[in-house]
C-alpha positions as MATLAB code, in Angstrom:
seq = 'MLQIKNMVFLDSAIHALAPQVDLISLFGEVFTRLLVEHGAQIAADVGIDPAKLKWDPSGFKTQMGLSDDVSTFTYDDLQARRRLIRRRLAGKAE';
ca = [
      -0.270    0.107   -0.038;
       3.154    2.338    0.522;
       4.325    2.297   -2.927;
       0.896    2.965   -4.320;
       0.343    6.004   -1.810;
       4.053    6.999   -3.126;
       2.982    6.364   -6.902;
      -0.013    8.629   -6.245;
       2.183   11.260   -4.521;
       5.128   11.326   -7.345;
       2.060   11.749   -9.786;
       0.564   14.709   -8.269;
       4.195   16.338   -7.670;
       5.420   15.559  -11.389;
       1.120   17.382  -12.651;
       1.941   20.345   -9.737;
       5.537   20.987  -10.476;
       6.707   19.585  -13.832;
       4.252   18.561  -16.347;
       6.635   19.286  -19.430;
       9.613   16.790  -18.151;
      10.128   14.277  -20.802;
       9.226   11.253  -19.256;
      11.277    9.182  -21.942;
      14.633   11.081  -20.547;
      13.263   10.891  -17.152;
      13.154    7.340  -16.507;
      16.840    6.686  -18.656;
      18.168    8.732  -15.912;
      16.569    6.750  -13.112;
      17.299    3.337  -14.718;
      21.271    4.424  -15.095;
      21.685    5.643  -11.602;
      20.173    2.652  -10.062;
      22.691    0.508  -12.045;
      25.694    2.691  -11.130;
      24.511    2.642   -7.501;
      23.191   -0.363   -7.271;
      24.114   -2.593   -9.514;
      26.054   -5.148   -7.920;
      23.339   -5.502   -5.480;
      20.715   -6.158   -8.277;
      23.297   -8.694   -9.811;
      23.650  -10.318   -6.443;
      19.841  -10.667   -5.686;
      18.493  -11.037   -9.118;
      21.409  -13.022  -10.970;
      21.178  -10.150  -13.927;
      24.982   -8.672  -15.407;
      24.358   -4.845  -14.624;
      27.232   -4.647  -17.159;
      24.958   -6.697  -20.205;
      22.114   -3.969  -19.209;
      21.410   -0.681  -20.929;
      18.835    1.788  -21.401;
      16.325    1.281  -24.119;
      13.828    3.717  -24.710;
      12.394    2.174  -27.445;
      11.321   -0.249  -24.617;
       9.599    2.264  -22.545;
       8.104    3.292  -25.639;
       6.644    0.390  -26.539;
       5.438   -0.215  -23.096;
       3.811    3.063  -23.210;
       2.077    2.469  -26.611;
       4.165    4.726  -28.904;
       6.040    4.407  -32.041;
       9.821    4.948  -32.296;
       9.402    8.320  -34.358;
       8.316    9.640  -30.831;
      11.268   11.719  -29.607;
       9.802   13.137  -26.271;
       7.207   12.280  -24.204;
       5.722   14.499  -21.067;
       3.515   14.366  -18.461;
       0.965   16.546  -20.267;
       0.899   13.718  -23.210;
       0.792   10.913  -20.590;
      -2.128   12.888  -19.192;
      -3.647   13.265  -22.642;
      -3.707    9.681  -23.034;
      -4.793    8.495  -19.983;
      -7.999   10.960  -20.773;
      -8.326    9.430  -24.360;
      -8.495    5.705  -22.540;
     -11.261    6.566  -20.251;
     -13.147    7.922  -22.745;
     -12.452    5.071  -24.871;
     -13.560    2.454  -21.999;
     -16.687    4.440  -21.509;
     -17.365    4.242  -25.107;
     -17.399    7.375  -26.211;
     -15.970    8.331  -29.905;
     -12.654    9.783  -29.807;
];
C-alpha cells in the first residue's frame, strides 16, 4: 500500500511541478542511476549482470504505446493519453 501511496504522490508532484518533463529521458536517467548505485546488489539478488544492461528507450516507448519516431513524451502527453483511454472505455467517440 505504501508503494501505491508513493506513486500517487509522485503523480501529483509531477503534475504540479513539472508537467513538461520528458518522461523518456527521465526514466533513462533513473535506470542509469540505479545501475550505477545498486548494480552490484542487483547482480547479487537477481543474478542479472548489470554490465549487460543498457537503457533502451524503444522498450519504454513500446510499453507506453508510442511509435519509435516519438522523441519526447511529457507528463502532459501522458495525461492526454489517459483521458483518451477513459473516453474509449466509457464507449465515447474520440
